[in-house]
C-alpha positions as CSV (number, residue, x, y, z in Angstrom):
1,M,-105.1,-5.2,-14.3
2,N,-102.9,-2.3,-13.2
3,F,-102.8,-0.2,-16.4
4,R,-99.9,2.0,-15.3
5,R,-97.8,-1.0,-14.3
6,T,-98.5,-2.7,-17.6
7,I,-97.4,0.4,-19.6
8,T,-94.3,0.7,-17.5
9,T,-93.5,-3.0,-18.1
10,V,-94.0,-2.7,-21.9
11,F,-91.8,0.4,-22.0
12,L,-89.0,-1.2,-20.1
13,A,-89.2,-4.3,-22.2
14,A,-89.0,-2.2,-25.4
15,F,-86.1,-0.2,-23.9
16,L,-84.1,-3.3,-23.0
17,G,-84.8,-4.8,-26.4
18,L,-83.4,-1.7,-28.1
19,T,-80.4,-1.7,-25.8
20,L,-79.6,-5.3,-26.5
21,M,-80.0,-4.7,-30.2
22,S,-77.5,-1.8,-30.0
23,L,-75.0,-4.1,-28.2
24,K,-75.3,-6.9,-30.7
25,V,-71.9,-7.8,-32.2
26,K,-71.6,-7.4,-35.9
27,K,-70.6,-10.8,-37.5
28,D,-69.3,-11.8,-40.9
29,E,-71.5,-13.5,-43.4
30,E,-70.7,-16.9,-41.9
31,G,-71.3,-15.7,-38.4
32,T,-67.8,-16.8,-37.4
33,W,-65.8,-13.6,-37.0
34,E,-66.7,-10.6,-34.8
35,L,-66.2,-7.5,-37.0
36,L,-64.6,-4.8,-34.8
37,L,-64.7,-1.8,-37.1
38,D,-67.8,0.4,-37.8
39,K,-68.3,4.1,-38.7
40,T,-68.5,5.2,-35.1
41,L,-65.8,2.9,-33.6
42,S,-68.4,1.7,-31.2
43,N,-66.2,-1.3,-30.1
44,W,-63.3,0.9,-29.0
45,D,-62.0,3.4,-26.5
46,V,-59.4,6.0,-27.4
47,F,-56.6,7.2,-25.1
48,I,-54.4,10.1,-26.2
49,G,-51.0,10.6,-24.6
50,V,-48.7,13.7,-24.2
51,P,-48.7,16.2,-27.1
52,H,-45.2,17.0,-28.4
53,H,-44.1,20.6,-27.9
54,T,-43.9,21.0,-31.7
55,L,-47.6,20.6,-32.1
56,D,-50.0,23.5,-32.7
57,L,-52.5,22.5,-30.1
58,E,-53.9,25.0,-27.6
59,G,-55.4,24.1,-24.2
60,Y,-53.2,21.1,-23.4
61,E,-50.0,20.7,-21.6
62,K,-47.1,19.7,-23.9
63,G,-44.0,17.7,-23.4
64,D,-41.6,15.4,-25.2
65,G,-44.4,13.0,-26.3
66,M,-43.8,10.7,-23.4
67,K,-43.2,12.7,-20.2
68,G,-46.0,15.0,-19.1
69,T,-49.7,15.0,-18.8
70,P,-51.7,12.8,-21.3
71,I,-54.8,14.2,-22.9
72,G,-56.6,11.2,-21.6
73,L,-59.5,8.8,-22.3
74,N,-61.9,9.3,-25.1
75,K,-60.5,12.8,-25.8
76,D,-59.2,13.1,-29.3
77,P,-58.9,16.8,-30.3
78,L,-56.9,16.2,-33.4
79,N,-58.8,13.1,-34.6
80,V,-55.8,10.8,-34.3
81,F,-58.2,7.8,-34.8
82,S,-61.0,8.1,-37.3
83,M,-62.9,6.0,-39.9
84,I,-62.5,7.1,-43.5
85,E,-63.4,5.7,-46.9
86,M,-60.5,4.5,-49.0
87,D,-60.9,2.8,-52.4
88,G,-64.6,2.1,-51.5
89,E,-63.8,0.5,-48.2
90,E,-64.2,1.6,-44.6
91,V,-60.7,2.1,-43.1
92,L,-59.3,3.2,-39.8
93,Q,-56.9,6.1,-40.2
94,V,-54.3,6.6,-37.6
95,T,-52.6,10.0,-38.2
96,G,-49.5,9.5,-36.0
97,V,-49.6,13.1,-34.8
98,I,-49.7,12.2,-31.0
99,Y,-48.8,9.0,-29.2
100,G,-52.1,7.2,-28.5
101,G,-53.9,3.9,-28.4
102,I,-57.3,2.6,-29.5
103,S,-58.4,-0.3,-27.3
104,T,-61.3,-2.8,-27.3
105,K,-64.0,-2.3,-24.8
106,K,-64.2,-6.0,-24.3
107,V,-61.7,-8.4,-22.7
108,Y,-60.6,-11.3,-24.9
109,E,-59.2,-14.7,-24.1
110,N,-58.5,-17.7,-26.4
111,Y,-58.9,-15.8,-29.7
112,H,-57.7,-15.4,-33.3
113,L,-57.3,-11.7,-34.2
114,S,-56.9,-10.8,-37.9
115,L,-56.3,-7.4,-39.5
116,K,-54.7,-5.7,-42.4
117,F,-52.5,-2.6,-42.3
118,K,-50.4,-0.4,-44.5
119,W,-48.3,2.6,-43.9
120,G,-49.1,6.2,-44.8
121,E,-46.5,8.8,-45.7
122,K,-46.4,11.2,-42.7
123,K,-44.2,11.0,-39.6
124,Y,-44.1,13.2,-36.5
125,E,-41.9,14.0,-33.5
126,P,-40.6,12.4,-31.5
127,R,-40.1,9.8,-34.2
128,L,-39.7,12.1,-37.2
129,N,-36.4,10.6,-38.2
130,D,-37.0,7.0,-37.1
131,K,-38.7,3.9,-38.6
132,R,-42.4,4.0,-39.0
133,D,-43.7,2.3,-35.9
134,S,-46.9,1.0,-34.3
135,G,-48.0,-2.2,-32.5
136,I,-50.7,-4.6,-31.4
137,L,-50.8,-4.7,-27.6
138,Y,-52.6,-7.8,-26.2
139,H,-53.6,-9.1,-22.7
140,C,-53.8,-5.3,-21.9
141,Q,-54.3,-4.5,-18.3
142,E,-55.7,-1.1,-17.1
143,P,-55.0,1.6,-16.1
144,H,-54.4,3.4,-19.4
145,G,-51.1,5.3,-19.5
146,K,-49.0,2.8,-17.6
147,F,-46.3,2.8,-20.3
148,W,-45.0,6.3,-21.5
149,N,-48.2,7.9,-20.2
150,V,-50.2,6.4,-23.0
151,W,-50.3,2.6,-23.4
152,M,-51.5,-0.2,-21.1
153,K,-49.4,-2.9,-19.4
154,S,-49.1,-5.6,-22.1
155,P,-47.1,-7.8,-24.4
156,E,-46.6,-6.2,-27.8
157,M,-46.6,-7.7,-31.3
158,Q,-44.4,-5.1,-33.0
159,I,-45.6,-3.3,-36.2
160,Q,-42.5,-1.5,-37.5
161,E,-40.8,-1.2,-40.8
162,G,-38.7,-4.3,-41.2
163,D,-39.5,-5.6,-37.8
164,C,-43.2,-6.8,-37.9
165,G,-43.7,-9.6,-35.4
166,D,-41.1,-8.6,-32.9
167,F,-41.9,-8.9,-29.2
168,H,-41.8,-6.0,-26.7
169,P,-42.9,-6.4,-23.0
170,L,-44.5,-3.2,-21.8
171,A,-44.6,-2.0,-18.1
172,G,-43.8,-5.3,-16.3
173,I,-44.5,-8.2,-18.6
174,G,-42.5,-11.4,-19.2
175,M,-42.8,-14.3,-21.7
176,D,-40.8,-17.4,-22.7
177,I,-39.5,-17.6,-26.3
178,K,-37.2,-20.2,-28.0
179,V,-34.3,-18.2,-29.5
180,S,-30.9,-18.5,-31.0
181,T,-28.2,-15.9,-31.9
182,K,-28.7,-14.5,-35.4
183,T,-27.1,-11.9,-37.6
184,E,-28.8,-9.5,-39.9
185,N,-27.3,-6.4,-41.6
186,D,-24.1,-7.0,-39.6
187,E,-26.1,-6.9,-36.4
188,E,-26.1,-9.7,-33.9
189,F,-29.3,-10.3,-31.9
190,L,-31.5,-13.0,-30.2
191,G,-34.3,-14.0,-32.6
192,Y,-37.1,-16.6,-32.5
193,D,-35.9,-20.1,-33.4
194,P,-38.4,-23.0,-33.0
195,K,-35.3,-25.3,-32.3
196,G,-33.6,-22.8,-30.1
197,E,-33.2,-22.6,-26.3
198,V,-36.0,-21.1,-24.1
199,K,-35.2,-17.6,-22.8
200,H,-37.4,-15.4,-20.6
201,F,-37.8,-11.9,-21.9
202,K,-39.1,-9.3,-19.5
203,S,-39.7,-5.5,-19.5
204,G,-36.4,-3.7,-19.4
205,P,-33.4,-2.8,-21.6
206,N,-33.0,-6.3,-23.0
207,G,-36.7,-7.1,-23.3
208,R,-37.0,-7.1,-27.0
209,C,-37.0,-10.4,-29.0
210,R,-36.7,-10.3,-32.8
211,R,-39.0,-12.1,-35.2
212,M,-37.8,-15.2,-37.1
213,A,-37.6,-13.5,-40.5
214,N,-39.0,-10.5,-42.4
215,F,-42.1,-11.3,-44.4
216,E,-43.4,-7.7,-44.9
217,K,-44.7,-6.2,-48.1
218,P,-43.7,-2.8,-49.5
219,N,-45.1,0.1,-47.5
220,D,-47.8,1.0,-50.0
221,Q,-49.3,-2.5,-49.9
222,W,-51.6,-4.1,-47.3
223,N,-50.0,-6.5,-44.9
224,H,-52.1,-9.2,-43.2
225,L,-51.3,-9.6,-39.5
226,E,-52.7,-12.3,-37.2
227,L,-52.4,-12.9,-33.5
228,I,-53.5,-16.1,-32.0
229,C,-53.7,-16.6,-28.2
230,I,-54.6,-20.0,-26.8
231,A,-54.2,-20.7,-23.1
232,D,-50.6,-19.7,-22.3
233,K,-49.3,-19.4,-25.8
234,A,-49.3,-16.6,-28.4
235,Y,-48.5,-16.8,-32.1
236,H,-47.3,-13.7,-34.1
237,I,-48.2,-14.2,-37.8
238,V,-47.1,-11.9,-40.7
239,N,-48.7,-12.5,-44.1
240,G,-49.4,-16.1,-43.3
241,K,-46.0,-16.9,-41.8
242,V,-45.5,-17.7,-38.1
243,V,-42.6,-15.4,-37.1
244,M,-42.7,-16.1,-33.3
245,V,-44.3,-18.4,-30.7
246,L,-44.4,-17.2,-27.1
247,E,-45.6,-18.8,-24.0
248,N,-46.0,-18.5,-20.2
249,C,-47.0,-14.8,-20.2
250,V,-46.7,-13.3,-16.7
251,S,-47.4,-9.9,-15.2
252,Y,-44.9,-8.6,-12.6
253,D,-46.0,-6.4,-9.7
254,E,-43.8,-3.7,-8.2
255,E,-42.2,-6.2,-5.8
256,G,-41.3,-8.5,-8.7
257,N,-43.9,-11.2,-8.0
258,A,-45.3,-12.8,-11.2
259,T,-48.9,-13.8,-11.9
260,T,-50.1,-15.6,-15.0
261,L,-51.7,-13.4,-17.7
262,N,-53.7,-14.9,-20.5
263,K,-56.5,-12.4,-21.2
264,G,-57.1,-8.7,-21.5
265,K,-58.1,-5.9,-23.9
266,I,-56.4,-5.4,-27.3
267,Q,-54.9,-2.0,-28.1
268,L,-53.5,-0.6,-31.4
269,Q,-50.8,2.0,-31.1
270,C,-50.3,5.4,-32.7
271,E,-46.6,6.0,-32.4
272,G,-45.6,8.9,-34.6
273,A,-46.4,7.4,-38.0
274,E,-49.4,7.5,-40.3
275,L,-51.0,4.1,-41.0
276,Y,-54.3,2.5,-41.9
277,Y,-56.1,-0.5,-40.7
278,K,-59.0,-2.5,-42.2
279,D,-60.8,-5.8,-41.9
280,I,-60.2,-6.0,-38.1
281,K,-61.9,-9.1,-36.9
282,I,-61.7,-11.6,-34.0
283,K,-63.1,-15.0,-33.1
284,Q,-62.8,-17.4,-30.2
285,V,-60.6,-20.5,-30.8
286,T,-59.4,-23.5,-29.0
287,T,-57.1,-24.9,-31.6
288,L,-54.8,-23.5,-34.3
289,P,-55.9,-23.3,-38.0
290,K,-54.4,-26.2,-40.0
291,A,-52.2,-23.9,-42.1
292,I,-50.7,-22.4,-38.9
293,A,-50.4,-25.7,-37.0
294,K,-48.3,-27.1,-39.8
295,Q,-45.7,-24.4,-39.3
296,V,-45.2,-25.0,-35.6
297,K,-45.0,-28.8,-35.4
């Protein structure tokens, strides 16, 4: 027996075992959901965009929050994203101070994402006088910083005061949505309507599609958001209500050619407003939950 070879083999086996243990996904008690939050945010990468010129931050080029040089990947000098304890729970705090995104390290396809969020009080430039804003970006395609020097190319499920569940296509995305003309607060717009006509929404001035209705809770309460993506369809769900169904997601290249897009990373935005996330979890699915399926028959 080669003693040195045996020792080396044992060492490598132990090392690989420890490595695999460190990569084990944390599951819920039933072993169904993958829990995405931990104290070190080990499942996530952080990308910080362009600091606004009003910030007291030395050593980084400043701009208007969008144009300029982003701080970059896994550099977070002002702790825009951090885990804190709130009411005895581990919560992800997003300060809002610089545009940024926290994205999963893994790529996901055919999944049910569930999370809870509530707004904080603070707002920052360049959205100091605007609605509190954030979003869930899905099917995200690298590189980072494709949109406004901070977020990836992706469809967005809007998180914004009074507008949770809206659709925005970022940096060359298109999706089909059934819509009709609606009026809210004397404003006329195209909104999701399961009995409406199919319209293709793509990145550009008229890319936004409004959710079916507003089911949000007051700012100081937790809202439950769900995103279900199965094959070519996506479902935006706010506090248990399906507010939009989208399908046929495509990614456009610079020449305008479209390719099907049904998987990618998931990115949560920081967009000038303080907010908190908790209970972020995901699981693979092939069919809709019964309560959701009943709403989209």
